[in-house]
C-alpha positions as CSV (number, residue, x, y, z in Angstrom):
1,M,0.1,0.0,0.2
2,T,1.0,3.9,-0.4
3,P,0.7,6.1,1.6
4,S,-2.2,8.0,-0.1
5,N,-4.5,4.6,-0.2
6,A,-3.4,3.9,3.3
7,P,-6.6,3.2,5.7
8,Y,-8.0,6.2,7.5
9,R,-7.7,5.4,11.1
10,S,-8.9,7.7,14.0
11,L,-6.1,7.9,16.8
12,C,-3.8,6.4,14.5
13,T,0.2,7.7,14.7
14,D,0.6,5.2,11.3
15,C,3.2,2.7,12.4
16,G,2.7,0.9,9.2
17,I,0.4,-2.0,10.4
18,S,-2.7,-0.2,8.3
19,R,-0.2,-0.2,5.4
20,T,0.4,-3.9,5.1
21,S,-1.7,-6.8,3.6
22,N,-3.5,-7.2,6.4
23,P,-4.9,-3.7,7.5
24,K,-7.4,-5.7,10.1
25,R,-4.6,-6.4,12.5
26,C,-4.7,-2.7,13.9
27,G,-7.7,-4.3,15.6
28,E,-5.1,-6.1,17.5
29,A,-2.3,-4.6,17.8
30,C,-3.0,-1.1,18.1
31,Q,-2.0,1.0,21.5
32,F,-4.2,3.3,21.0
33,I,-7.4,1.1,20.9
34,K,-7.0,-1.7,23.8
35,P,-3.7,-2.2,24.9
36,N,-2.6,-4.6,27.2
37,Y,0.6,-3.8,28.9
38,P,0.6,-6.3,31.7
39,E,0.2,-9.3,28.9
40,L,2.9,-7.7,26.4
41,E,5.5,-7.2,29.1
42,T,5.6,-10.7,30.7
43,Q,5.5,-11.9,26.7
44,V,8.8,-9.9,25.9
45,H,10.4,-10.0,29.6
46,G,8.6,-12.7,31.3
47,R,6.9,-10.7,33.7
48,A,4.6,-7.5,34.2
49,R,6.0,-4.4,36.1
50,D,6.5,-4.6,39.6
51,F,4.3,-1.5,41.1
52,N,6.4,-2.2,44.4
53,R,10.2,-2.0,42.9
54,P,11.7,1.3,43.1
55,D,11.0,2.8,39.4
56,E,9.2,-0.1,37.4
57,L,6.0,1.9,37.7
58,H,7.2,5.0,35.8
59,F,9.3,2.8,33.5
60,G,8.4,-0.6,33.3
61,P,10.5,-3.6,33.5
62,F,13.9,-3.9,34.1
63,I,17.3,-5.2,34.9
64,K,18.9,-2.2,35.3
65,M,19.6,1.5,34.1
66,L,22.7,3.5,32.7
67,R,24.3,6.8,32.3
68,A,26.4,6.1,29.3
69,A,28.4,7.4,26.2
70,L,30.6,6.4,23.1
71,N,34.2,6.6,24.0
72,N,34.2,8.1,20.3
73,P,31.3,9.7,19.8
74,S,29.8,9.0,16.1
75,P,29.4,12.1,13.7
76,G,26.1,13.4,12.8
77,A,24.8,11.4,16.1
78,Q,22.0,12.8,18.1
79,W,24.2,12.1,21.2
80,T,27.5,9.8,21.2
81,G,25.8,7.2,18.3
82,I,24.6,4.7,20.7
83,T,21.7,3.2,19.1
84,T,23.3,3.5,15.7
85,R,26.6,1.6,17.0
86,I,24.6,-1.1,18.2
87,G,22.7,-1.7,14.9
88,E,26.4,-1.1,13.6
89,R,27.5,-4.5,15.8
90,L,24.2,-6.4,15.3
91,L,25.3,-6.3,11.1
92,E,28.9,-6.9,11.7
93,T,28.4,-9.9,13.9
94,G,25.9,-11.4,11.9
95,A,23.1,-11.7,14.9
96,V,20.8,-10.1,12.6
97,D,20.2,-10.3,8.8
98,A,18.6,-6.6,8.8
99,I,17.3,-3.7,11.1
100,L,14.4,-1.7,10.5
101,T,14.8,2.0,11.1
102,M,14.6,5.3,9.7
103,T,16.9,7.4,7.7
104,E,16.0,10.9,5.9
105,D,13.6,12.2,3.1
106,P,15.9,12.6,0.1
107,E,13.9,16.1,-0.5
108,D,13.7,17.4,3.4
109,R,16.3,16.5,6.3
110,W,13.8,16.1,8.8
111,K,11.1,14.2,7.6
112,P,11.3,10.2,8.3
113,L,11.7,7.5,5.9
114,P,11.5,4.0,6.6
115,I,14.4,1.4,5.6
116,I,15.7,-1.8,5.7
117,I,19.5,-1.7,6.4
118,D,21.0,-4.7,5.4
119,K,25.2,-3.5,5.7
120,A,26.7,-2.0,8.8
121,S,27.8,0.5,6.6
122,D,24.9,2.3,5.8
123,M,23.6,2.4,9.0
124,A,25.4,5.7,8.9
125,K,22.9,7.5,7.0
126,C,20.4,6.7,9.9
127,R,22.1,9.0,12.7
128,G,20.3,12.3,13.9
129,M,16.6,13.0,14.9
130,R,13.7,12.5,12.5
131,M,10.6,14.6,13.4
132,G,6.7,13.2,11.8
133,Y,5.2,10.1,11.5
134,A,6.4,7.0,9.4
135,P,5.3,3.8,8.9
136,L,8.0,2.0,9.9
137,L,6.4,-1.5,10.4
138,S,5.4,-1.8,6.6
139,L,8.4,-2.8,6.0
140,L,8.0,-6.4,8.0
141,E,6.8,-7.9,5.1
142,P,8.9,-6.9,2.7
143,A,11.6,-7.7,4.9
144,I,10.4,-11.1,5.6
145,A,10.0,-11.5,1.7
146,K,13.5,-11.0,1.4
147,G,14.7,-14.2,3.4
148,Y,15.1,-12.3,6.4
149,K,14.8,-14.3,9.5
150,K,16.8,-12.7,12.1
151,M,16.0,-8.8,12.6
152,A,16.2,-5.9,14.7
153,V,13.4,-3.0,14.9
154,I,14.6,0.5,15.9
155,G,11.6,2.2,17.0
156,I,9.3,4.5,18.9
157,P,6.8,2.8,21.4
158,C,3.0,3.1,19.3
159,Q,5.3,1.1,16.6
160,V,6.7,-1.5,19.1
161,Y,3.5,-2.0,21.0
162,A,2.3,-2.2,17.5
163,L,5.4,-5.1,16.6
164,R,5.5,-6.9,19.8
165,A,1.5,-7.3,19.7
166,L,2.2,-9.1,16.4
167,E,5.7,-11.1,17.2
168,K,4.3,-14.3,17.6
169,E,3.4,-14.6,13.9
170,L,5.7,-13.2,12.5
171,G,8.3,-16.2,12.2
172,L,11.4,-14.7,12.9
173,E,14.5,-16.7,14.5
174,K,15.0,-13.6,16.1
175,L,14.1,-10.5,17.0
176,Y,15.7,-7.9,18.7
177,V,14.1,-4.1,19.7
178,I,15.8,-1.3,20.2
179,G,13.7,1.7,21.6
180,T,13.6,5.1,21.9
181,P,11.7,7.2,24.3
182,C,9.2,9.2,22.4
183,S,7.0,11.8,24.5
184,D,5.4,14.4,21.4
185,N,5.4,13.1,18.3
186,T,4.0,16.1,15.2
187,T,3.9,16.3,11.8
188,T,7.3,17.1,9.7
189,E,5.1,20.3,8.1
190,N,4.4,21.4,11.7
191,F,8.0,20.8,12.5
192,H,9.1,23.1,10.1
193,H,6.5,25.9,11.1
194,F,7.9,25.5,15.0
195,L,11.7,25.8,13.7
196,S,10.3,28.5,11.6
197,L,9.4,30.2,15.3
198,I,12.8,29.8,17.0
199,S,14.9,30.8,14.4
200,S,15.4,33.9,11.7
201,E,16.9,30.9,9.7
202,P,15.1,27.4,10.0
203,E,16.7,26.0,7.1
204,E,20.0,26.2,8.4
205,I,19.3,24.3,11.2
206,N,20.7,20.9,11.0
207,Y,20.3,19.7,14.7
208,L,17.9,19.8,17.1
209,E,18.0,18.1,21.2
210,F,15.3,18.8,23.8
211,R,17.8,18.7,26.9
212,A,17.5,17.5,30.3
213,D,19.2,21.2,31.3
214,Y,15.6,22.3,30.6
215,H,17.4,23.4,27.2
216,V,16.9,22.8,23.3
217,E,20.1,23.0,21.9
218,V,20.1,23.8,18.0
219,R,23.2,23.8,15.5
220,F,23.1,25.6,12.0
221,K,25.0,24.4,9.2
222,N,27.9,27.1,9.7
223,G,28.9,25.3,13.1
224,K,26.8,28.3,15.4
225,K,24.8,26.4,18.3
226,K,21.8,28.4,20.0
227,E,20.5,27.3,23.6
228,I,16.9,28.1,24.2
229,P,15.5,28.2,27.6
230,F,12.2,25.3,27.4
231,L,10.2,28.5,29.3
232,Q,11.7,30.4,25.9
233,L,9.9,28.3,23.4
234,P,6.8,29.8,21.5
235,L,4.7,26.6,23.0
236,S,1.7,28.8,23.5
237,T,1.9,30.2,20.2
238,L,1.5,26.8,18.6
239,P,-2.2,25.6,17.3
240,N,-4.2,23.7,19.5
241,D,-3.6,20.5,16.9
242,F,0.3,20.7,16.7
243,F,0.4,17.4,18.9
244,P,-2.7,15.3,17.9
245,L,-4.3,13.4,20.3
246,T,-2.4,10.5,19.9
247,C,0.7,12.0,21.2
248,R,-1.0,13.8,24.4
249,T,-2.7,10.6,25.3
250,C,0.6,8.5,25.0
251,V,1.1,6.0,28.1
252,D,4.7,4.7,27.1
253,Y,7.2,7.7,27.1
254,T,10.0,5.1,28.0
255,N,9.2,2.5,25.4
256,V,8.5,-0.6,27.6
257,L,8.5,-3.3,25.8
258,S,12.0,-2.8,24.3
259,D,14.9,-5.0,25.2
260,I,16.7,-1.9,25.5
261,T,15.8,1.9,25.4
262,V,18.0,4.3,24.4
263,G,16.5,7.8,25.6
264,Y,18.6,11.4,27.2
265,M,16.1,12.0,30.3
266,G,17.9,9.9,33.1
267,G,21.4,11.2,31.8
268,Q,22.2,14.1,33.4
269,G,24.3,15.0,29.8
270,E,24.9,11.4,28.6
271,Q,22.4,9.2,27.5
272,W,20.3,6.7,29.4
273,L,19.8,3.5,29.3
274,I,16.9,0.7,30.6
275,V,18.2,-2.5,29.8
276,R,14.8,-4.4,30.1
277,N,15.8,-8.2,29.9
278,H,18.8,-10.9,28.6
279,R,18.7,-9.6,25.2
280,G,19.1,-6.2,25.9
281,E,22.4,-7.1,28.0
282,E,23.2,-8.5,24.9
283,L,22.9,-5.4,22.8
284,L,24.8,-3.4,25.2
285,N,27.4,-5.7,25.7
286,L,27.9,-5.9,21.7
287,L,29.5,-2.3,22.1
288,G,32.3,-3.4,24.7
289,D,35.1,-1.1,25.2
290,E,33.5,1.4,23.2
291,V,31.2,2.7,25.9
292,H,31.7,4.0,29.3
293,T,28.9,3.9,31.9
294,S,27.9,4.7,35.7
295,E,24.9,4.8,37.7
296,P,22.4,7.5,37.2
297,G,21.8,10.1,39.0
298,T,18.9,12.0,40.7
299,A,18.5,15.0,41.9
300,G,15.4,17.9,42.9
301,K,11.5,17.4,43.6
302,R,9.2,16.5,40.8
303,H,6.0,17.5,42.8
304,S,5.8,21.2,42.3
305,A,6.4,21.1,38.9
306,V,4.1,18.6,37.6
307,V,1.5,20.1,39.9
308,G,2.4,23.5,37.6
309,F,2.0,21.5,34.4
310,M,-1.4,19.6,35.6
311,K,-2.7,23.1,36.3
312,N,-1.5,24.2,32.7
313,V,-3.3,21.3,30.8
314,E,-6.1,22.2,33.2
315,R,-6.5,25.0,31.7
316,A,-5.9,24.6,28.3
317,A,-8.8,25.2,25.5
318,G,-7.3,21.7,24.2
319,G,-4.0,20.6,22.8
320,L,-1.1,22.3,24.6
321,P,-0.6,23.7,27.8
322,L,-0.9,27.6,28.2
323,R,1.7,29.2,30.0
324,K,1.0,32.4,32.3
325,M,4.4,33.1,33.5
326,P,5.6,36.8,33.3
327,N,7.8,37.7,30.3
328,W,10.4,39.2,32.7
329,L,10.0,36.1,35.5
330,R,10.8,33.7,32.5
331,P,14.8,34.3,32.0
332,I,15.1,33.6,36.0
333,V,13.0,30.7,36.4
334,G,15.1,29.6,33.4
335,W,18.3,30.2,34.9
336,L,16.9,28.2,38.3
337,M,15.5,25.0,36.9
338,P,18.6,23.4,36.1
339,K,20.0,24.1,39.5
340,I,17.0,23.4,41.7
341,G,14.5,21.7,39.5
342,P,14.1,17.8,39.1
343,R,17.4,16.4,37.2
344,G,18.4,12.7,36.1
345,L,15.9,10.1,37.0
346,E,13.5,12.7,39.1
347,F,13.4,14.9,36.2
348,A,12.2,11.4,33.9
349,R,9.8,10.4,36.8
350,T,8.1,14.2,36.6
351,R,8.1,13.6,32.7
352,V,6.3,10.3,32.8
353,E,3.7,11.7,35.5
354,M,3.1,15.0,33.6
355,K,2.5,12.5,30.6
356,A,0.1,10.2,32.8
357,I,-1.6,13.4,33.8
358,E,-1.9,14.7,30.3
359,T,-3.7,11.3,29.0
360,V,-6.6,11.5,31.6
361,L,-7.0,15.0,31.0
362,H,-7.4,15.2,27.4
363,L,-9.3,11.6,27.0
364,R,-11.7,13.0,30.0
365,R,-12.2,16.1,27.7
366,E,-12.4,14.8,24.0
367,Q,-12.9,11.1,24.6
368,P,-14.4,10.0,27.2
369,A,-15.7,7.2,26.2
370,K,-12.3,5.4,25.3
371,M,-11.5,5.6,29.1
372,A,-11.9,2.7,30.3
373,S,-10.1,1.0,27.2
374,M,-7.4,3.4,26.6
375,V,-5.9,4.3,30.0
376,P,-3.7,1.0,31.8
377,K,-4.0,0.3,35.0
378,H,-0.4,1.3,35.7
379,I,-1.4,4.9,34.9
380,W,-3.9,5.3,37.7
381,P,-1.2,5.3,40.6
382,L,1.1,7.7,38.7
383,V,-2.1,10.3,38.7
384,E,-3.4,9.5,42.2
385,P,-0.7,12.1,44.0
386,Y,-2.1,15.3,42.5
387,G,-6.2,13.9,43.6
388,I,-6.9,12.8,40.0
389,T,-8.7,9.6,40.7
390,P,-10.9,7.2,38.2
391,T,-14.2,7.0,38.2
392,E,-16.3,3.7,37.5
393,Q,-17.0,3.8,34.3
394,E,-13.1,4.6,33.9
395,I,-11.6,1.6,34.8
396,H,-11.2,-1.0,32.6
397,K,-13.1,-4.2,33.8
398,P,-11.4,-7.8,31.9
């Protein structure tokens, strides 16, 4: 199927299943229809998340969490290039025949283009960040048709959920899943609009990263860099539908069904690894002494930051939280937040709780009939400290 004739799906991020030979599988595979995290966590990791184990309620099942960086960062990588390097090592060692991942569209460097990589040297073209929807899983059938039996997939949570829901029927001998966290996605066209709001030279931007120190780092083709505090971002000027309801109600920021999650929120300037199972350990071990690791840190308190976010969401007419802080105060708070705000794992916990609150409030406003089916059990303990509890109609009944 081509993008023009893919079946319409409401609450869809176009993971690619609707473009396969059996688009009806969306009904059993989609994260936004009737997710079953306990079942899939058990299928993938051997157990569901333990609500009583520190951080599993927030981040899902894991063996260990680490701060990490490659000793020799890869040129053009978003951070040091851990995700890309793992992909290269999988192909170099013959652990997989092919990797499904993203590269850039030849006509737009910011637009993601799904690709099958079967040579380690080609992984370099997949470095860096893309913004937009891309039907990654539409490549499953072509890859299997080529005879690939051992594969890896590098994907965001909505893609990984669908992949895991259908994994048993794929007939693969081996599947490794490298997950990247995802908070809010939008169309590539919307992203270009955002770039135009933060720079008078948006066409010259070749790197953008939301960092854990409350700044966005922007780099330009001429080597110039710009750091923008979160509070100085023009979010309140964006249209209400800039981020779709799917992303505003996503409950899987940390990509809990991956074998290893590679992100940055808990990394305090380095990458944040969540090694979730023995396959995740295999993936990390492929890097050997190319990577250095340490225990993740944590500092600050999240409660007041989450409460402030919740109040903004409650005031919003729909879509993006409203920011009411006076302009004169923003630089002061922007300077303070990296010093006294949540840092490290506390920063990541903050973001997960914000996403949980956002899910409940936006669904209640826009799709209340879907609350019981779309809100997993683990969301309610995350929002309860902020006075949000489910009604009888909002609780899923098996």
